[in-house]
Structure formats: structure tokens, C-alpha cells
C-alpha angles and dihedrals in degrees: 000000000000135000112235117211111189128202134170126213089215092070122062091202088056104040093041095062090040091056091048090049092050090050088067118091129273104043126137134170112288132227121295113275136172121305114275093039134081132191141200132197134214117167106308093339122102122191113203121193125192138163105236134086110294091233095048100065104087124191097011090153092056093041091050091055091047091050099042108018089238117129114225119227097186143352127225118189123201113211150147122264125214127200136173089234091059086215116157110251146164111214142179129194149154120251140231144096101233093155097062122101120233091254092055124092115226108237093214108028133279128096124283112264093012131125123187121231101266118238110245089222093072096093098038092045093051088059092043089050090052090054095045093046091050092047090049093050096247093123130116091016091060123051113222109210152148120246126209122255111285146142134007167233109179116252136167100205132062107297141188138170123225112196146182118214161249122339140006089269091065102029089071098041109131094208091055091047090051091051092053090047090053091051089053093044095049097032095054093046096247092129102053105353095257111112119207118234101018106165115238102186098214101134096289118164118250124200119229104191117215122185136357133088132317094274093049096222097178092046088046090057088064100036095055089067117095115261099026119130120201134201128172121352114207112196122197093271090059091056105064106188127182112206115241120249119273118234116183089341094308130105115254129186136005128329102244132208138073096293096106092050091046092053095043098050091043091050092049092046091049091050088052091051094050107039111187093021132108114244111212125185119232114197125207089221097188093056094066134075114233096260091048094051091047092051094047094045092050092048093050090050091049089052092047090241109152118232112218139199122223096269092052091074099054117107139141118328118270 
């Protein structure tokens, strides 16, 4: 099994970290792959470079195996991050668009109603990224943060995005690229042989974040603590909820929208990414109106999905 790290030459925040990663020792030319792509190998790590949009290349894990005969254990995409604030940032997140209906077109890849299997390294690598960024002098200029689940491309194996934000000025920063390369180098065990965030599957607790903003601040408060594993993070925009009708001032009927589907597919994908673990929902309580919180809580109970408090997610260090 190999780890597939994917970069695109069309994105400075993708090709910059890839170049810094390739400047580290141990690389050699990789196996032959389709025209327009090139690859490099280092132990069980494969770096794939292509020319297209990072969210447009679906099924790269499957296509890699078909081209090389090597099964892919996980995919890590290198990409730029954009934000209205324009604040410099290093981010990590799972992917998917589970909240979209079948008749909707995903604005940034993926398939409507789909959530990728989240890479178990997301939580541990956030904490590693915080340490590396601090050691490299990027903090406090750069914010180190999770992002909620969003965008494509389609994959079949555990997947995560590692990004540099949030404008051209920062996408091409060499020090940021070097920091991402160090996270890859240390995190994949190429430095000392000990990878960071290898899933053990011995009953560990896994956070499924529900509610809040795109940067999941209340979920972040938990995930930054040693030993916390994190799966999908569903912000408010990934939980479309239609208020029930009002009859004589009281709610009547079902809460409509794609929110149930979004929770269910994200829960199932998180279970698949953390076999042998216990997936527990963490709600950003303050982000919901009363009727929304009641509906979500009732649904989680119906599905036998445990709702946890912050201390419920702490376990041994990883």
C-alpha cells in the first residue's frame, strides 16, 4: 500500500510545497503514468504532479492503482485556500459535499450527497502543523486551523487536504511551503520512520463535528488537545434545514432539507475511516436555533449516534 500525495502545477500553494518536499532526501523517479502527469517515489510515499485543477481530477487513487498496480492507502492533496478575510493560514480538512441534492452541481468538484472517507491524520496533523509553524516562525502571522468538510474531487480511500491561504501573496511564500513540506516529511514518517496519526483501531473515540462556522472553532477547541481524533466536520451550510410549519404558534411536521442525509453519509464515511473506533457527535450548541438543535438531537438519538461533551474525546496521545 502506498500514500499518494497530489499536487498541481496550476496552483502555487500546491506546487510550492511539492517542490520543497521533493528537495528532501530519498526521492527517485516514480512509476510510469499517463501523459501530462509525473510521479516520484520515497519509501511508501508517491508524489503525483499534474496540470489540472486540484478538484477536477476525480478517482486519482483508483487510476493510480490501474496505472501502476499499487494499491493506495490514503490521499493527501496540496492546495491553496481562499478566504474573505485574506488572512494568512495553514489549514487541513476532510472533503465532500454531502448536503447537495442530486439535481445540484457541486461548485468545486465532488458528487452531490457524497462525503469522502476522512483521513485519520487530520487531527494529529493539525497539531503537528501548529508545532511546525511555530518552530518555523510563521505564528502568529499565520493562523493554523481546521476547515469544515467541503469540495471534491472524488476519491475512494481516506482523504485530506492540506492548504496554504489565503491570497497570492501567501500561496507562493517559500516559508509556508517549507512548513507544509516538513509536516509531510515528519507526518509520513520519512524523517525518523515514525508516522504521525496512524490509526490504531482499538476503540478510540472519534469526533464528528456538527454545526458552527467554516473554521469549526468549538470543534477546534477539542481537536487541538493531544489524543483527539477527528472525522467529518459539518458546518451550518452543510446542514440545510427547512423550518416546520407553524400551526397555532406551534411547530408541526418534519424539518425538511438535506441535513439528515448530510449527517448520515458523513457519519458512515467517518466510521469507514476509523474502523474499530467509536464515532461520537459533537454539537456546536450555540450555532443552532432551538428547533434545529432539537431536530438534530432527536435524529442522532434515533440513529444511535452518541452525542459527546469535550472530555469524551480525550484518549491516549497520538
